[in-house]
N, C-alpha and C positions, 0 to 999 in steps of 0.2 A: 292620945288621937284616936280618934275611931277609923277605924279601914276604911276602904275607899270603896270597895266591892265588897259590901255585906246581900244585901240581894243582884242575884244577876237572877235575870229573864231572857227567855231561851224562846222565841218563836217556832211554832213546830207544824210544818206547812206535810212531811213524810216525804219531798222532796230530800234527794243523796247530801245538801248541800244545809238543808238543813239539819238533816241530823246529821251534819258536823259541827254545824254548830252549837245542836245537841250534845257532843262531845269533846269540844269543847270548854263552853258552858257546865261540860264535869272536870272536867280539868282544873278551872279557873276557882270554882266552889272548892273540891279540894285546897286546891295551894291555897287563899283565901279565907278558909275557913268560911263561907257564903254560905247565904239563903238562897241554892236552887229553888225558881223556880219555873214548869215547864210551860206554853201556852200552845194551845190550837185552838179554831178558831171554823167555825159551818160557816160556811159563805154562802149568810142566809143570802144578802143584799145582789150577790150576781145569781143568784137563783128566782127573785122577783124580779131583775133586767129579762133573763132568760124569759119569766114565767108570760111577765105584759109586753114584751118582743114577738109570741105566740107560737119559741122555740120551743117551749115547752109547755102541756096541757099541768093544772092543777094536781092529778095525781102522782103522774111522773116525776117533775117536783119534790111531790114529801117524798115519791121513791129513793129518789135523789140526796135529796139532805138527812133525813131515814142512812141511805152507805156514808157519804159525805161524816155524820154523826159516832156509825160504829168503826170506819178509817179514825177519826179522829183521838177515837179513845184506846185502840189498837197500835198508832205511833204515839201517843200520851203511855203505854203500859211496856213498849216498845222500850223508851227511855229513863222510864222509872228503872229499868232492869238494869239497862244502862249503865246507871248511878249504882243502884245496890251492889252491884259486881267490885266496886272499883272504894264502897262502905261512906259512898255518895245520897243522904235522903234528897229526893224532892217530889215538892207540893205541883200536883197538873190541874191544871182551868183545862175546860171542855169550853168554850162561850161560842156562841152564836151573832151574826148580825156583818159586821163591812170589814174585813181583815184587820184595815188598820186601827180604821176608829177601836175594836178592841183589843185589841195589843198598848195602844197607848194609855186607855183606861183601864189596864188589869194595868202597865205600868206602876200606874200610880199610888196607883187600889194597894199594892204589895209598897213603893215605895222604893218601887227597886233604882239600884245604880246605877244601871247597867242594863241595855237589849241587845239580846247578839241573834244577828236575821242569816239564813246565809247566805253565801254567797250566789248574783243572779248565774240562773240557768239558761242557756241561746234553745229553745224548745217552745215557736212557735206561740200560739197565741199565753199558755203560761210563765210561758216568761214576758211575754206584753202586761197580764196578768199581776206575775209576782213585779213584774219591777215598781209598779203607777204605786205596789202597796211598798213596799220597801225606797220607796221614797216619801213618800207621806206620813210613813214609819221616819223618815231620816229629820223631815222637814217642819215633821208637830211633836216631837221629842220633848220630854221636861228635864231629860238625861239621854247621859252618854249613846250611844250607837254603832255598838262594831257591824262591820260588813263579816262575817268568818269566808275568807275563800283559802285557810292554813292549807296549805297540799299534803300537810304529813299528821294531820291529829290520828288519822286511825295509826300512829307510830307512837306519836308520842301517847294515846290517852290505853298504850294496852301495855307501856312499862310504869303505868299509876300502880 
C-alpha cells in the first residue's frame, strides 16, 4: 500500500498561523517520509483590484508587488531552514495570481495528497482576505485540506 501522505503541500503567507502550518508540515513529512512543498503566492489579483479602484497608482503597485515577492522568498527560505534543521527537504514554489487558485493549481501539479493552511487569524481585513482564500481552497481542492490549529506545534516541532 502506498503512503496516504506522499506529498504534503503547505500554503505559506508569512502569518504566524501559516508558519505553524509549515512546522506541522515538517513534522508530518518527517513522520511519514513525505515530500514537502511550501508555496507562497504573490497576490497580484488583489493588487490589480487596488490599482483599478485607484487606491494604488501603477508605480506603487509595482513596488508593492516587488516587496511581496521579496517577503515571499524570505518566508520560503525560513521554512526551508526550519525543515533543514529537522532533516527534511522542502521544495519551494513562489507563484503569482489569486492565492486560492494558485495553491489549488500547485496542489494539482505536484499531485499533493494534502494541503495545509494556517488557522484563521482575527485581524480585520487580513482575516477577511485569508478567510475567503481558505474557504475557496476548502471548497475546490481535489485532495484533503487540513486547517492547522495545533496549539502546541512549536513544542512538537522542537522534539523532532
